[in-house]
C-alpha positions as CSV (number, residue, x, y, z in Angstrom):
1,M,-81.4,-52.0,-153.7
2,H,-80.3,-55.8,-153.0
3,I,-77.0,-56.6,-151.0
4,A,-75.8,-60.2,-152.4
5,P,-75.1,-62.8,-149.8
6,H,-70.9,-61.8,-148.5
7,D,-69.3,-62.4,-145.2
8,N,-70.0,-59.2,-143.4
9,E,-67.3,-60.2,-140.9
10,N,-69.6,-58.8,-138.0
11,L,-69.7,-55.5,-139.3
12,P,-72.8,-53.7,-140.0
13,I,-74.6,-54.5,-143.7
14,V,-76.9,-51.6,-142.9
15,D,-75.2,-48.6,-141.1
16,V,-76.2,-46.0,-139.2
17,N,-77.7,-42.7,-141.3
18,D,-77.4,-45.3,-144.3
19,P,-78.0,-42.7,-147.3
20,L,-80.9,-45.2,-148.8
21,V,-82.4,-46.5,-145.5
22,P,-81.5,-44.2,-142.7
23,L,-84.3,-44.9,-140.5
24,V,-83.2,-48.5,-140.3
25,Y,-79.8,-50.5,-138.9
26,F,-78.9,-54.4,-140.1
27,N,-75.9,-56.3,-138.6
28,I,-75.5,-60.4,-138.6
29,L,-73.2,-61.9,-135.7
30,R,-71.4,-65.0,-136.3
31,L,-70.0,-66.2,-132.7
32,K,-68.5,-69.1,-131.7
33,A,-69.5,-70.8,-128.5
34,G,-67.7,-68.5,-125.5
35,E,-67.2,-65.5,-127.7
36,T,-68.3,-62.0,-126.7
37,F,-69.4,-59.2,-129.3
38,D,-70.0,-55.8,-127.6
39,Y,-71.6,-52.8,-129.5
40,R,-73.5,-49.5,-128.9
41,V,-75.1,-47.7,-131.9
42,Q,-75.8,-44.1,-131.6
43,G,-78.8,-42.9,-131.9
44,Y,-80.9,-46.1,-132.9
45,E,-82.7,-48.4,-130.2
46,T,-81.9,-52.3,-131.4
47,C,-83.1,-55.6,-130.9
48,V,-80.9,-58.8,-130.3
49,V,-82.6,-62.0,-132.1
50,P,-80.8,-65.3,-132.6
51,A,-80.8,-66.7,-136.2
52,T,-79.5,-70.2,-134.4
53,G,-77.9,-70.8,-131.5
54,T,-78.5,-69.5,-127.8
55,V,-77.0,-65.9,-126.5
56,T,-77.0,-64.0,-123.2
57,V,-77.6,-60.4,-123.8
58,E,-76.1,-57.8,-121.1
59,T,-77.6,-54.3,-121.3
60,G,-79.1,-51.1,-119.1
61,G,-77.9,-52.9,-115.8
62,E,-79.5,-56.0,-116.9
63,S,-78.7,-59.7,-118.1
64,F,-80.9,-61.9,-120.1
65,A,-79.9,-65.6,-120.2
66,D,-80.7,-68.0,-122.7
67,I,-82.0,-66.2,-125.3
68,G,-82.5,-68.4,-128.4
69,N,-83.9,-71.9,-128.7
70,R,-83.2,-73.1,-132.6
71,G,-80.7,-75.1,-133.8
72,A,-80.2,-75.8,-137.4
73,D,-82.2,-72.7,-139.0
74,V,-84.4,-70.4,-138.5
75,W,-87.5,-73.0,-139.2
76,D,-85.9,-74.9,-136.2
77,G,-87.8,-73.1,-133.4
78,E,-89.5,-70.4,-132.2
79,P,-87.8,-66.6,-132.2
80,E,-86.7,-64.6,-129.4
81,G,-84.8,-61.5,-128.6
82,V,-83.3,-58.6,-126.3
83,Y,-84.7,-55.1,-126.9
84,V,-81.7,-53.0,-126.4
85,P,-82.3,-49.2,-125.6
86,T,-80.5,-46.2,-127.8
87,D,-77.1,-45.5,-127.1
88,T,-77.1,-48.5,-124.4
89,A,-73.8,-50.7,-124.8
90,A,-74.5,-54.5,-125.0
91,R,-72.6,-57.4,-124.9
92,I,-73.7,-60.7,-126.7
93,T,-71.9,-63.8,-125.7
94,A,-72.5,-67.1,-127.3
95,R,-73.6,-69.9,-125.1
96,T,-73.4,-72.1,-128.6
97,D,-72.2,-71.1,-131.9
98,T,-74.7,-68.9,-132.9
99,E,-76.0,-66.7,-135.7
100,V,-77.9,-63.4,-134.6
101,F,-79.4,-60.6,-136.2
102,V,-79.2,-57.0,-134.5
103,A,-81.9,-55.0,-135.8
104,G,-82.3,-51.3,-135.4
105,A,-84.6,-48.0,-135.8
106,Q,-83.3,-44.1,-135.2
107,Y,-84.9,-43.3,-132.1
108,A,-83.5,-40.3,-129.6
109,D,-84.9,-41.2,-126.6
110,T,-83.6,-44.0,-124.3
111,L,-86.1,-46.3,-122.7
112,K,-85.7,-49.8,-120.7
113,P,-84.5,-53.2,-121.7
114,F,-86.6,-56.3,-122.4
115,A,-86.4,-59.8,-123.5
116,V,-89.2,-61.3,-125.9
117,R,-89.7,-64.9,-125.3
118,A,-90.7,-67.2,-127.5
119,G,-94.2,-67.3,-125.6
120,D,-94.6,-63.3,-125.8
121,L,-94.5,-63.5,-129.7
122,D,-97.8,-62.0,-131.6
123,L,-98.5,-64.7,-134.2
124,V,-101.0,-64.3,-137.4
125,Q,-101.1,-66.5,-140.3
126,Y,-103.2,-65.4,-143.2
127,G,-103.5,-66.3,-147.1
128,S,-104.5,-69.3,-148.7
129,D,-103.3,-71.8,-151.4
130,D,-105.6,-70.8,-153.7
131,T,-104.5,-67.1,-154.0
132,K,-100.8,-68.4,-153.7
133,T,-100.6,-65.9,-150.3
134,H,-100.4,-68.6,-147.8
135,R,-97.7,-67.0,-144.7
136,K,-97.1,-67.0,-140.6
137,I,-96.0,-63.8,-139.1
138,K,-93.8,-63.9,-136.1
139,H,-93.7,-60.4,-134.5
140,I,-91.1,-60.3,-132.0
141,L,-91.5,-56.2,-131.9
142,G,-95.2,-56.0,-132.7
143,A,-98.5,-55.0,-131.4
144,A,-97.5,-56.4,-128.1
145,H,-95.0,-54.0,-127.0
146,H,-96.2,-50.9,-128.4
147,D,-95.8,-49.1,-125.1
148,R,-92.2,-50.5,-124.4
149,V,-90.3,-49.3,-127.7
150,G,-90.0,-46.1,-129.7
151,R,-90.0,-46.8,-133.7
152,L,-88.3,-50.5,-134.3
153,L,-91.0,-53.2,-135.8
154,V,-89.1,-56.4,-135.6
155,S,-90.8,-59.6,-137.6
156,E,-90.1,-62.9,-139.2
157,L,-92.3,-63.9,-142.1
158,F,-92.3,-67.5,-143.2
159,T,-94.1,-68.9,-146.9
160,V,-96.7,-71.8,-145.7
161,G,-95.7,-74.4,-148.3
162,A,-93.6,-74.6,-150.9
163,G,-94.1,-71.9,-153.7
164,G,-95.9,-68.4,-153.4
165,W,-96.2,-64.5,-153.2
166,S,-95.8,-62.3,-150.1
167,G,-96.6,-58.6,-149.9
168,F,-99.8,-58.9,-152.1
169,P,-101.7,-56.9,-152.5
170,S,-99.0,-54.7,-153.5
171,H,-98.3,-51.8,-150.8
172,K,-96.0,-49.0,-149.8
173,H,-95.1,-47.0,-147.0
174,D,-92.9,-44.1,-148.2
175,T,-94.3,-41.4,-147.1
176,D,-95.9,-39.8,-144.3
177,R,-99.3,-38.9,-144.8
178,L,-101.4,-39.4,-142.6
179,P,-104.2,-41.2,-141.9
180,D,-103.8,-42.9,-145.3
181,E,-99.5,-44.0,-145.3
182,T,-96.5,-43.5,-142.9
183,R,-93.4,-43.4,-143.8
184,H,-90.9,-46.2,-142.8
185,D,-87.8,-47.5,-144.1
186,E,-87.7,-51.4,-144.5
187,C,-84.9,-54.4,-144.7
188,Y,-85.2,-57.8,-145.3
189,N,-82.7,-60.6,-145.0
190,F,-83.7,-63.6,-147.2
191,R,-83.5,-67.6,-146.0
192,F,-84.9,-70.5,-148.4
193,R,-85.5,-74.4,-147.4
194,P,-83.4,-76.0,-149.2
195,S,-80.9,-73.2,-149.1
196,H,-80.3,-73.8,-153.0
197,G,-84.2,-72.0,-153.4
198,S,-84.6,-68.4,-154.3
199,G,-87.0,-66.1,-155.4
200,L,-87.5,-62.7,-156.8
201,Q,-88.0,-59.6,-154.9
202,M,-90.2,-56.4,-156.6
203,L,-89.9,-52.7,-157.0
204,Q,-92.4,-50.7,-158.4
205,R,-91.3,-46.9,-157.7
206,E,-94.1,-45.1,-160.1
207,D,-97.4,-46.6,-160.1
208,N,-98.5,-48.8,-162.9
209,E,-95.1,-48.3,-164.7
210,P,-92.5,-50.9,-164.8
211,G,-89.9,-51.4,-162.1
212,D,-87.0,-52.8,-160.8
213,A,-86.8,-57.2,-160.1
214,Y,-83.7,-58.4,-157.8
215,H,-82.9,-62.3,-157.9
216,I,-82.8,-63.1,-154.3
217,M,-80.7,-66.3,-152.4
218,D,-80.5,-67.5,-149.4
219,R,-79.0,-64.7,-147.0
220,S,-79.8,-61.5,-149.6
221,T,-80.3,-58.3,-147.7
222,V,-83.0,-56.3,-149.6
223,L,-83.7,-52.6,-148.6
224,I,-87.0,-51.1,-149.4
225,D,-87.0,-46.9,-149.6
226,K,-89.7,-46.3,-151.9
227,G,-92.5,-48.1,-154.0
228,Y,-94.5,-51.1,-153.7
229,H,-92.7,-54.4,-153.1
230,P,-94.1,-58.0,-153.4
231,C,-91.7,-61.1,-153.7
232,C,-92.1,-64.6,-154.3
233,V,-90.4,-67.7,-154.1
234,L,-89.7,-70.2,-156.6
235,P,-92.2,-73.6,-156.2
236,G,-91.0,-76.4,-154.3
237,Y,-89.0,-74.2,-152.2
238,E,-89.8,-72.3,-148.7
239,M,-89.2,-68.8,-148.1
240,Y,-88.4,-66.7,-144.8
241,Y,-87.6,-63.2,-144.3
242,F,-86.5,-61.4,-141.1
243,T,-88.5,-57.5,-141.5
244,I,-86.7,-54.3,-139.9
245,L,-89.2,-51.4,-140.3
246,G,-88.1,-48.0,-138.9
247,G,-91.0,-45.7,-138.9
248,L,-90.2,-41.7,-139.1
249,S,-92.7,-40.1,-136.9
250,Q,-94.4,-42.8,-135.4
251,R,-94.3,-46.8,-134.5
252,S,-97.3,-47.8,-136.2
253,L,-97.4,-49.1,-140.0
254,R,-100.0,-47.3,-142.0
255,Q,-99.7,-49.5,-145.5
256,Y,-100.6,-48.0,-148.8
257,F,-102.0,-50.7,-150.9
258,H,-102.0,-50.1,-154.9
259,P,-105.2,-48.7,-155.9
260,T,-104.9,-51.0,-159.4
261,H,-105.2,-54.5,-157.0
262,A,-106.7,-53.1,-154.1
263,D,-109.6,-55.2,-154.7
264,Q,-107.8,-57.9,-153.8
265,L,-107.9,-57.4,-150.3
266,H,-111.1,-58.6,-150.3
267,T,-110.0,-62.3,-151.8
268,I,-107.2,-62.9,-149.4
269,P,-108.3,-64.4,-146.1
270,G,-106.9,-62.8,-143.0
271,I,-105.1,-59.7,-144.6
272,M,-106.8,-56.8,-142.5
273,D,-105.9,-59.0,-139.7
274,M,-102.3,-59.0,-140.4
275,V,-102.3,-55.1,-141.5
276,A,-103.7,-54.5,-137.7
277,K,-100.4,-56.3,-136.0
278,F,-98.0,-54.0,-137.8
279,K,-98.6,-51.2,-135.3
């Protein structure tokens, strides 16, 4: 499902118990310097990630100051974030004008809050220019924080260079059938550089049958509930997408690669290292 860019007025874009992707939650906040935003999401653990600007996050009796160091856009610096436990109130105070992502996953237990600084990121780069799959992943809540988070995975994905594909070879994660696959709902929010760029999100729900395709633009949101879902960016533009994954029965993601294209796994440098980081 494609949600076109719009002013959400600080209201959830993907709310709790969404009928399509109930395992994830997503909000975008726009705050002026000095403004505050209070929230509490029942039944969901969340992560506060400034897309731009700097914030202080107070939650669970702790205060995490000066989170975020990016200026003009998501390419201008490294991401940082704060993990907010399930059913725990949080206050976000904007230190500068800021845009903030709030990512969430359904989880019953209440854990402890913590900050993820730029030096704590788990970085992966894979693919190649020759295969048109060159990209960089910055895991905010990835394998490095596996023992501190319930079901939530949060990452930022960047194409390296202009044009190219992401999420290929095609894979899915819509059914719990270990050890081959896990059920993880997913949400993307896209950005392009320059911002008038755009791309394509494919969603193939049935093996080797025609699927859907969405024209994605700067600030588009895409919900992935079922099927194989590669995406691409037009030549001459760079693409970024903020990624939220929520697992049904476990946090570690097990992707099932489309058998028709499975041989491509052996042609793309570093792809198995990428797979291993979604834990």
